N, C-alpha and C positions, 0 to 999 in steps of 0.2 A: 921575846915573850914578856907580857906585862907582869909587873910586880904582883904578888899574891894579895897584898893589901897596901893601902895608902892612907896617910893622915895629913890633914892640913888645917890650919886655923882659918876661920872665916875671914878675918881681917887681912889674911895674906892673899886673898883673891881680890884683885883690883876692881873697884866698882866702875861700871859704865853708865853714863847718863843717857837715859832713853825716854821715849814718849815726850819728845820736844822739851827735854830737860826737867820733866816733872817727876821722874822716878830714877832711883839709883839701883842698878841691877848687879848682883854678884853672881857670875855664871858658874855655879857649883857643878852642874851636870857636865858642861863642856870641859871644865878644868880637870875633872876627875875621869872623864870619858865613861860616864855611867850610861849603860844601854838598856837597863831593865825598866826604868821609870824616869819621869821628869822630876828634878829637884833643883831649886834655885833660891837665892836669898835676895831680899830687898831691904834697903836701908834708907831711913829718913833722917837727914842731918838735923832738921829743925821740926819742932812741933808745928802741925798744920800741913806738912808735906804729905803727899800720897805715899803709902807704903805698899799698897796693892792697887793697881789701876782698875778703874771700873770696866768690867767685862763679864761675859758669860763663857761657858765652855761648850756651847751648843755646836760649834763647828768642829771641835776636836773630840767631843764626847768624853772628856776626862773628869773623873771624880777628883776632888782636890782636898788636901789637908793643909791648913795654915797653922804654924806654930810660932807664937810670939816669943822671940828669943830674948829681947831686951826692951825696956821702955814700956809703953802702953799705946794701944791703938783702938780706935772706934771702927768696928766693922758695920757696914750697911749691907744687908742681905735681903733683896726684894722689899726694901722699905723698912724692915726690922733692923734695929740697932743693937749692937753688942759691945759692951765695954770689955776689952781684952787686955788684961795685964800680962806681964812676962810670965810664961809658963802655960798660957791658955792655948788649947788646941781647938781649932774650928774645922769641922768636917762638913763639906758641901757635897752631898750625894747627888742632888738634882743638877744636871749640867746646864739647865736653863735659868737657874737662879742668877740674877745680876748681883755681882759682888764688888765691893770697894772697901778700902781701909785707909783711914787717915791717922797719922801719928799724933798722939797727944803729948808726947815728951820728945825732947831732942834725943837723937841717937836710937830711935826705935828701929828694931830689926825684926823681920818676919821671914821664916823659912817656908817655902811653898813646895809641896810634893804632890804629884798628880800622875794619872795614867788612866787608860780605859779599863773598865771592869771585865769586859768579855772579848778583848782583842789584844793583839800584840802591840806593845808600845813602840812608837817611832818618835824620834825627836821632832819637836814642833817647829814649823817653818819660821815662826817669829824669832826663834833664837838666832837665826842667820841675820835678820834685820837688826836685832838688838846688838849683836856682836859688831856689826859694821858701823854702828853709830859713833864709835870712838874715832874713826877716820873722818867722818863728816864733821864732828865737833872740832877736830884739829885742823880742818880745812884741807885735808889730804884727799882730794876728790878722786884722784887716780886709784889710790888704795881702796877707797870706798866703792868705786865702780868694780874693781877687780874682785873684791869679796862678794859683792852682790851678783856679779856675772857668774861666779862659781855656783852660788845658790840657785840662780835661774837655770843653769845647765842641769842641775839635779831635779828641778821642779819646773819644767818649761811651760806648763800650763796652770801654774798656781797664780791666782790673781794678786796675792800679796807680793810674791816674788817678782812678778811683772811690774807692779806699781813701784816697788822700791828700786828696782833696776832702772826704771824710767826716771826716778828722782836723781839717781846717781849720774845717769847719762846727761840729764839736763845740767847738773852742776859741773860736769866734766866737759861741757861744750860739745855734746854730741846730740844736737836737737832732733835729727831725723830718727835716730834709734830711740830716743826718749819718747817721741810721739807715737812711733810704731808700738812700743811696749805699753804705753799708756792706753792706747786704743784697745789693745788686746785685753788689758786688765779690766777696762770698763765694759767690754763685751761680756766678760765672765762674771763680773761683780759690779753691776751698774751703780750700786750705792756708794762706791768709791768716788763717784763724781762730786758728791758734797764736799769731800775733803780736798779733792784736786782743785776745785774752784778757788780755794783760799790757801793752798799749799805754796809757800814762798819759794820752794825749790823749783817750781814751774813758772816763776815770775817772768823769766826771759822768753817764754814760749807763747804767752797769751796773746801777743800781737800778731802772731803768724796766722795766715789765712787757713791753715790746716789744723789749728787748735781745735780739738774735738768738742769743746764745751761752750 
């Protein structure tokens, strides 16, 4: 039976480098096994680093709250800018708003909390991809593939799960499986083709006659 309550310092949660090394993610939700809502922290070691990647929540339908824990960040929200010092709360009600935040001071940290207003929360698929990145960064492609294979088994028709599994299979020297999953991902989400064309994880596959792009 789980403990009735838990406490942890944010700096006790090891950060994982994600989004091609442009973002440091502290997986708060996964570490504490929170099931009611999404909650994660992002840290920018240097001024100028991203502390919230550019994205919308249109696919997940999540309202989001960002709390600047330390430092200072500039948020860009559909072209509007907001100077957010430590203690600033930013609530984004409209899931279609494009959001991004850049650190203005070294050590800026932002806590992100989100979930759907009128539906039951489910952990976002991207958490699986972010978690696996630590193995990719370390060059442990077997562990990278094992974690993403598990994610794919839980979401066999999710385009992101298929795409990231294909990346792992390519790096783990399983080209046939990689191309099969990449083709399936592209069928479900054709816009992934733009990223796949330049994704270095697929560099070893592009000379094959069955390369799909």
